[in-house]
VEXROKE-56556 format. One record per residue (C-alpha): residue number from 1; residue in three letters; chain; x, y, z. Coordinates in steps of 0.1 Angstrom, whole numbers. Layout:
<rec><miro>NUM</miro><keba>ALA</keba><kolmar>A</kolmar><xx>X</xx><yy>Y</yy><zz>Z</zz></rec>
...
//
This chain:
<rec><miro>1</miro><keba>UNK</keba><kolmar>A</kolmar><xx>-203</xx><yy>177</yy><zz>-742</zz></rec>
<rec><miro>2</miro><keba>UNK</keba><kolmar>A</kolmar><xx>-187</xx><yy>203</yy><zz>-730</zz></rec>
<rec><miro>3</miro><keba>UNK</keba><kolmar>A</kolmar><xx>-183</xx><yy>211</yy><zz>-695</zz></rec>
<rec><miro>4</miro><keba>UNK</keba><kolmar>A</kolmar><xx>-198</xx><yy>241</yy><zz>-675</zz></rec>
<rec><miro>5</miro><keba>UNK</keba><kolmar>A</kolmar><xx>-166</xx><yy>266</yy><zz>-669</zz></rec>
<rec><miro>6</miro><keba>UNK</keba><kolmar>A</kolmar><xx>-160</xx><yy>280</yy><zz>-639</zz></rec>
<rec><miro>7</miro><keba>UNK</keba><kolmar>A</kolmar><xx>-138</xx><yy>313</yy><zz>-629</zz></rec>
<rec><miro>8</miro><keba>UNK</keba><kolmar>A</kolmar><xx>-129</xx><yy>316</yy><zz>-590</zz></rec>
<rec><miro>9</miro><keba>UNK</keba><kolmar>A</kolmar><xx>-116</xx><yy>348</yy><zz>-572</zz></rec>
<rec><miro>10</miro><keba>UNK</keba><kolmar>A</kolmar><xx>-104</xx><yy>347</yy><zz>-537</zz></rec>
<rec><miro>11</miro><keba>UNK</keba><kolmar>A</kolmar><xx>-72</xx><yy>361</yy><zz>-520</zz></rec>
<rec><miro>12</miro><keba>UNK</keba><kolmar>A</kolmar><xx>-58</xx><yy>333</yy><zz>-502</zz></rec>
<rec><miro>13</miro><keba>UNK</keba><kolmar>A</kolmar><xx>-42</xx><yy>305</yy><zz>-522</zz></rec>
<rec><miro>14</miro><keba>UNK</keba><kolmar>A</kolmar><xx>-51</xx><yy>281</yy><zz>-502</zz></rec>
<rec><miro>15</miro><keba>UNK</keba><kolmar>A</kolmar><xx>-87</xx><yy>285</yy><zz>-506</zz></rec>
<rec><miro>16</miro><keba>UNK</keba><kolmar>A</kolmar><xx>-85</xx><yy>291</yy><zz>-541</zz></rec>
<rec><miro>17</miro><keba>UNK</keba><kolmar>A</kolmar><xx>-68</xx><yy>258</yy><zz>-542</zz></rec>
<rec><miro>18</miro><keba>UNK</keba><kolmar>A</kolmar><xx>-102</xx><yy>238</yy><zz>-521</zz></rec>
<rec><miro>19</miro><keba>UNK</keba><kolmar>A</kolmar><xx>-127</xx><yy>255</yy><zz>-540</zz></rec>
<rec><miro>20</miro><keba>UNK</keba><kolmar>A</kolmar><xx>-109</xx><yy>240</yy><zz>-574</zz></rec>
<rec><miro>21</miro><keba>UNK</keba><kolmar>A</kolmar><xx>-105</xx><yy>210</yy><zz>-556</zz></rec>
<rec><miro>22</miro><keba>UNK</keba><kolmar>A</kolmar><xx>-145</xx><yy>206</yy><zz>-544</zz></rec>
<rec><miro>23</miro><keba>UNK</keba><kolmar>A</kolmar><xx>-154</xx><yy>216</yy><zz>-582</zz></rec>
<rec><miro>24</miro><keba>UNK</keba><kolmar>A</kolmar><xx>-130</xx><yy>206</yy><zz>-606</zz></rec>
<rec><miro>25</miro><keba>UNK</keba><kolmar>A</kolmar><xx>-147</xx><yy>168</yy><zz>-609</zz></rec>
<rec><miro>26</miro><keba>UNK</keba><kolmar>A</kolmar><xx>-178</xx><yy>181</yy><zz>-627</zz></rec>
<rec><miro>27</miro><keba>UNK</keba><kolmar>A</kolmar><xx>-165</xx><yy>217</yy><zz>-641</zz></rec>
<rec><miro>28</miro><keba>UNK</keba><kolmar>A</kolmar><xx>-136</xx><yy>235</yy><zz>-659</zz></rec>
<rec><miro>29</miro><keba>UNK</keba><kolmar>A</kolmar><xx>-120</xx><yy>256</yy><zz>-639</zz></rec>
<rec><miro>30</miro><keba>UNK</keba><kolmar>A</kolmar><xx>-110</xx><yy>279</yy><zz>-663</zz></rec>
<rec><miro>31</miro><keba>UNK</keba><kolmar>A</kolmar><xx>-93</xx><yy>305</yy><zz>-641</zz></rec>
<rec><miro>32</miro><keba>UNK</keba><kolmar>A</kolmar><xx>-82</xx><yy>314</yy><zz>-608</zz></rec>
<rec><miro>33</miro><keba>UNK</keba><kolmar>A</kolmar><xx>-75</xx><yy>349</yy><zz>-596</zz></rec>
<rec><miro>34</miro><keba>UNK</keba><kolmar>A</kolmar><xx>-68</xx><yy>369</yy><zz>-561</zz></rec>
<rec><miro>35</miro><keba>UNK</keba><kolmar>A</kolmar><xx>-86</xx><yy>399</yy><zz>-568</zz></rec>
<rec><miro>36</miro><keba>UNK</keba><kolmar>A</kolmar><xx>-121</xx><yy>409</yy><zz>-578</zz></rec>
<rec><miro>37</miro><keba>UNK</keba><kolmar>A</kolmar><xx>-103</xx><yy>432</yy><zz>-610</zz></rec>
<rec><miro>38</miro><keba>UNK</keba><kolmar>A</kolmar><xx>-85</xx><yy>402</yy><zz>-619</zz></rec>
<rec><miro>39</miro><keba>UNK</keba><kolmar>A</kolmar><xx>-120</xx><yy>385</yy><zz>-619</zz></rec>
<rec><miro>40</miro><keba>UNK</keba><kolmar>A</kolmar><xx>-138</xx><yy>411</yy><zz>-636</zz></rec>
<rec><miro>41</miro><keba>UNK</keba><kolmar>A</kolmar><xx>-106</xx><yy>410</yy><zz>-662</zz></rec>
<rec><miro>42</miro><keba>UNK</keba><kolmar>A</kolmar><xx>-106</xx><yy>375</yy><zz>-667</zz></rec>
<rec><miro>43</miro><keba>UNK</keba><kolmar>A</kolmar><xx>-142</xx><yy>371</yy><zz>-672</zz></rec>
<rec><miro>44</miro><keba>UNK</keba><kolmar>A</kolmar><xx>-146</xx><yy>395</yy><zz>-697</zz></rec>
<rec><miro>45</miro><keba>UNK</keba><kolmar>A</kolmar><xx>-118</xx><yy>372</yy><zz>-717</zz></rec>
<rec><miro>46</miro><keba>UNK</keba><kolmar>A</kolmar><xx>-132</xx><yy>340</yy><zz>-711</zz></rec>
<rec><miro>47</miro><keba>UNK</keba><kolmar>A</kolmar><xx>-164</xx><yy>339</yy><zz>-707</zz></rec>
<rec><miro>48</miro><keba>UNK</keba><kolmar>A</kolmar><xx>-173</xx><yy>314</yy><zz>-676</zz></rec>
<rec><miro>49</miro><keba>UNK</keba><kolmar>A</kolmar><xx>-206</xx><yy>301</yy><zz>-668</zz></rec>
<rec><miro>50</miro><keba>UNK</keba><kolmar>A</kolmar><xx>-203</xx><yy>303</yy><zz>-633</zz></rec>
<rec><miro>51</miro><keba>UNK</keba><kolmar>A</kolmar><xx>-179</xx><yy>331</yy><zz>-613</zz></rec>
<rec><miro>52</miro><keba>UNK</keba><kolmar>A</kolmar><xx>-172</xx><yy>326</yy><zz>-575</zz></rec>
<rec><miro>53</miro><keba>UNK</keba><kolmar>A</kolmar><xx>-162</xx><yy>357</yy><zz>-556</zz></rec>
<rec><miro>54</miro><keba>UNK</keba><kolmar>A</kolmar><xx>-153</xx><yy>357</yy><zz>-523</zz></rec>
<rec><miro>55</miro><keba>UNK</keba><kolmar>A</kolmar><xx>-165</xx><yy>392</yy><zz>-510</zz></rec>
<rec><miro>56</miro><keba>UNK</keba><kolmar>A</kolmar><xx>-135</xx><yy>405</yy><zz>-494</zz></rec>
<rec><miro>57</miro><keba>UNK</keba><kolmar>A</kolmar><xx>-108</xx><yy>410</yy><zz>-522</zz></rec>
<rec><miro>58</miro><keba>UNK</keba><kolmar>A</kolmar><xx>-82</xx><yy>434</yy><zz>-528</zz></rec>
<rec><miro>59</miro><keba>UNK</keba><kolmar>A</kolmar><xx>-82</xx><yy>460</yy><zz>-555</zz></rec>
<rec><miro>60</miro><keba>UNK</keba><kolmar>A</kolmar><xx>-118</xx><yy>454</yy><zz>-559</zz></rec>
<rec><miro>61</miro><keba>UNK</keba><kolmar>A</kolmar><xx>-147</xx><yy>437</yy><zz>-535</zz></rec>
<rec><miro>62</miro><keba>UNK</keba><kolmar>A</kolmar><xx>-164</xx><yy>407</yy><zz>-544</zz></rec>
<rec><miro>63</miro><keba>UNK</keba><kolmar>A</kolmar><xx>-194</xx><yy>430</yy><zz>-542</zz></rec>
<rec><miro>64</miro><keba>UNK</keba><kolmar>A</kolmar><xx>-182</xx><yy>454</yy><zz>-566</zz></rec>
<rec><miro>65</miro><keba>UNK</keba><kolmar>A</kolmar><xx>-169</xx><yy>426</yy><zz>-592</zz></rec>
<rec><miro>66</miro><keba>UNK</keba><kolmar>A</kolmar><xx>-202</xx><yy>414</yy><zz>-589</zz></rec>
<rec><miro>67</miro><keba>UNK</keba><kolmar>A</kolmar><xx>-218</xx><yy>447</yy><zz>-596</zz></rec>
<rec><miro>68</miro><keba>UNK</keba><kolmar>A</kolmar><xx>-192</xx><yy>454</yy><zz>-624</zz></rec>
<rec><miro>69</miro><keba>UNK</keba><kolmar>A</kolmar><xx>-204</xx><yy>421</yy><zz>-641</zz></rec>
<rec><miro>70</miro><keba>UNK</keba><kolmar>A</kolmar><xx>-240</xx><yy>420</yy><zz>-636</zz></rec>
<rec><miro>71</miro><keba>UNK</keba><kolmar>A</kolmar><xx>-238</xx><yy>458</yy><zz>-649</zz></rec>
<rec><miro>72</miro><keba>UNK</keba><kolmar>A</kolmar><xx>-220</xx><yy>450</yy><zz>-679</zz></rec>
<rec><miro>73</miro><keba>UNK</keba><kolmar>A</kolmar><xx>-246</xx><yy>423</yy><zz>-686</zz></rec>
<rec><miro>74</miro><keba>UNK</keba><kolmar>A</kolmar><xx>-225</xx><yy>393</yy><zz>-682</zz></rec>
<rec><miro>75</miro><keba>UNK</keba><kolmar>A</kolmar><xx>-243</xx><yy>359</yy><zz>-688</zz></rec>
<rec><miro>76</miro><keba>UNK</keba><kolmar>A</kolmar><xx>-226</xx><yy>341</yy><zz>-661</zz></rec>
<rec><miro>77</miro><keba>UNK</keba><kolmar>A</kolmar><xx>-240</xx><yy>332</yy><zz>-627</zz></rec>
<rec><miro>78</miro><keba>UNK</keba><kolmar>A</kolmar><xx>-226</xx><yy>348</yy><zz>-597</zz></rec>
<rec><miro>79</miro><keba>UNK</keba><kolmar>A</kolmar><xx>-221</xx><yy>331</yy><zz>-563</zz></rec>
<rec><miro>80</miro><keba>UNK</keba><kolmar>A</kolmar><xx>-202</xx><yy>352</yy><zz>-537</zz></rec>
<rec><miro>81</miro><keba>UNK</keba><kolmar>A</kolmar><xx>-186</xx><yy>333</yy><zz>-511</zz></rec>
<rec><miro>82</miro><keba>UNK</keba><kolmar>A</kolmar><xx>-181</xx><yy>348</yy><zz>-477</zz></rec>
<rec><miro>83</miro><keba>UNK</keba><kolmar>A</kolmar><xx>-170</xx><yy>342</yy><zz>-441</zz></rec>
<rec><miro>84</miro><keba>UNK</keba><kolmar>A</kolmar><xx>-198</xx><yy>363</yy><zz>-433</zz></rec>
<rec><miro>85</miro><keba>UNK</keba><kolmar>A</kolmar><xx>-230</xx><yy>346</yy><zz>-418</zz></rec>
<rec><miro>86</miro><keba>UNK</keba><kolmar>A</kolmar><xx>-249</xx><yy>383</yy><zz>-414</zz></rec>
<rec><miro>87</miro><keba>UNK</keba><kolmar>A</kolmar><xx>-281</xx><yy>385</yy><zz>-434</zz></rec>
<rec><miro>88</miro><keba>UNK</keba><kolmar>A</kolmar><xx>-272</xx><yy>422</yy><zz>-442</zz></rec>
<rec><miro>89</miro><keba>UNK</keba><kolmar>A</kolmar><xx>-242</xx><yy>409</yy><zz>-463</zz></rec>
<rec><miro>90</miro><keba>UNK</keba><kolmar>A</kolmar><xx>-267</xx><yy>382</yy><zz>-479</zz></rec>
<rec><miro>91</miro><keba>UNK</keba><kolmar>A</kolmar><xx>-288</xx><yy>407</yy><zz>-489</zz></rec>
<rec><miro>92</miro><keba>UNK</keba><kolmar>A</kolmar><xx>-257</xx><yy>434</yy><zz>-504</zz></rec>
<rec><miro>93</miro><keba>UNK</keba><kolmar>A</kolmar><xx>-255</xx><yy>399</yy><zz>-524</zz></rec>
<rec><miro>94</miro><keba>UNK</keba><kolmar>A</kolmar><xx>-290</xx><yy>403</yy><zz>-541</zz></rec>
<rec><miro>95</miro><keba>UNK</keba><kolmar>A</kolmar><xx>-284</xx><yy>439</yy><zz>-543</zz></rec>
<rec><miro>96</miro><keba>UNK</keba><kolmar>A</kolmar><xx>-257</xx><yy>439</yy><zz>-566</zz></rec>
<rec><miro>97</miro><keba>UNK</keba><kolmar>A</kolmar><xx>-273</xx><yy>410</yy><zz>-590</zz></rec>
<rec><miro>98</miro><keba>UNK</keba><kolmar>A</kolmar><xx>-254</xx><yy>378</yy><zz>-574</zz></rec>
<rec><miro>99</miro><keba>UNK</keba><kolmar>A</kolmar><xx>-272</xx><yy>348</yy><zz>-578</zz></rec>
<rec><miro>100</miro><keba>UNK</keba><kolmar>A</kolmar><xx>-262</xx><yy>325</yy><zz>-549</zz></rec>
<rec><miro>101</miro><keba>UNK</keba><kolmar>A</kolmar><xx>-243</xx><yy>329</yy><zz>-513</zz></rec>
<rec><miro>102</miro><keba>UNK</keba><kolmar>A</kolmar><xx>-223</xx><yy>305</yy><zz>-494</zz></rec>
<rec><miro>103</miro><keba>UNK</keba><kolmar>A</kolmar><xx>-208</xx><yy>306</yy><zz>-463</zz></rec>
<rec><miro>104</miro><keba>UNK</keba><kolmar>A</kolmar><xx>-172</xx><yy>291</yy><zz>-462</zz></rec>
<rec><miro>105</miro><keba>UNK</keba><kolmar>A</kolmar><xx>-175</xx><yy>280</yy><zz>-428</zz></rec>
<rec><miro>106</miro><keba>UNK</keba><kolmar>A</kolmar><xx>-202</xx><yy>252</yy><zz>-452</zz></rec>
<rec><miro>107</miro><keba>UNK</keba><kolmar>A</kolmar><xx>-184</xx><yy>256</yy><zz>-484</zz></rec>
<rec><miro>108</miro><keba>UNK</keba><kolmar>A</kolmar><xx>-175</xx><yy>216</yy><zz>-486</zz></rec>
<rec><miro>109</miro><keba>UNK</keba><kolmar>A</kolmar><xx>-210</xx><yy>208</yy><zz>-489</zz></rec>
<rec><miro>110</miro><keba>UNK</keba><kolmar>A</kolmar><xx>-228</xx><yy>237</yy><zz>-501</zz></rec>
<rec><miro>111</miro><keba>UNK</keba><kolmar>A</kolmar><xx>-206</xx><yy>250</yy><zz>-528</zz></rec>
<rec><miro>112</miro><keba>UNK</keba><kolmar>A</kolmar><xx>-212</xx><yy>224</yy><zz>-553</zz></rec>
<rec><miro>113</miro><keba>UNK</keba><kolmar>A</kolmar><xx>-250</xx><yy>224</yy><zz>-546</zz></rec>
<rec><miro>114</miro><keba>UNK</keba><kolmar>A</kolmar><xx>-251</xx><yy>261</yy><zz>-551</zz></rec>
<rec><miro>115</miro><keba>UNK</keba><kolmar>A</kolmar><xx>-234</xx><yy>259</yy><zz>-582</zz></rec>
<rec><miro>116</miro><keba>UNK</keba><kolmar>A</kolmar><xx>-255</xx><yy>233</yy><zz>-597</zz></rec>
<rec><miro>117</miro><keba>UNK</keba><kolmar>A</kolmar><xx>-287</xx><yy>254</yy><zz>-584</zz></rec>
<rec><miro>118</miro><keba>UNK</keba><kolmar>A</kolmar><xx>-276</xx><yy>290</yy><zz>-600</zz></rec>
<rec><miro>119</miro><keba>UNK</keba><kolmar>A</kolmar><xx>-267</xx><yy>268</yy><zz>-633</zz></rec>
<rec><miro>120</miro><keba>UNK</keba><kolmar>A</kolmar><xx>-300</xx><yy>253</yy><zz>-637</zz></rec>
<rec><miro>121</miro><keba>UNK</keba><kolmar>A</kolmar><xx>-316</xx><yy>287</yy><zz>-633</zz></rec>
<rec><miro>122</miro><keba>UNK</keba><kolmar>A</kolmar><xx>-322</xx><yy>293</yy><zz>-592</zz></rec>
<rec><miro>123</miro><keba>UNK</keba><kolmar>A</kolmar><xx>-311</xx><yy>316</yy><zz>-569</zz></rec>
<rec><miro>124</miro><keba>UNK</keba><kolmar>A</kolmar><xx>-292</xx><yy>302</yy><zz>-540</zz></rec>
<rec><miro>125</miro><keba>UNK</keba><kolmar>A</kolmar><xx>-290</xx><yy>324</yy><zz>-508</zz></rec>
<rec><miro>126</miro><keba>UNK</keba><kolmar>A</kolmar><xx>-291</xx><yy>310</yy><zz>-470</zz></rec>
<rec><miro>127</miro><keba>UNK</keba><kolmar>A</kolmar><xx>-315</xx><yy>320</yy><zz>-445</zz></rec>
<rec><miro>128</miro><keba>UNK</keba><kolmar>A</kolmar><xx>-290</xx><yy>336</yy><zz>-416</zz></rec>
<rec><miro>129</miro><keba>UNK</keba><kolmar>A</kolmar><xx>-307</xx><yy>348</yy><zz>-389</zz></rec>
<rec><miro>130</miro><keba>UNK</keba><kolmar>A</kolmar><xx>-291</xx><yy>381</yy><zz>-369</zz></rec>
<rec><miro>131</miro><keba>UNK</keba><kolmar>A</kolmar><xx>-271</xx><yy>377</yy><zz>-340</zz></rec>
<rec><miro>132</miro><keba>UNK</keba><kolmar>A</kolmar><xx>-281</xx><yy>393</yy><zz>-309</zz></rec>
//
């Protein structure tokens, strides 16, 4: 049986490697790229099932890349990955059509369940409280 295909975009090579390490036992990593524009281009060619995008990347942010993918009719499930633990970022992810949001600080525990969730047709967003 074919495994689901995942494309990963993050501008830090060590994080790209860590994300791939978390997922590679269960999914086919079809590409790792370092900016949002490369993610959009690779997704159009490789047709991944899931695209994981860092929010803060050069050339095209993860939010902008997600908006281009969803606006262009990509069937890929999109998860935004970020250091930001602010509800406004989660809301921005929802607004561009992302299916999930994972905080980098907890990605070791949360990324694999998030990928499984979005592939199962669910949305996976953390409940973050605003800090005073």
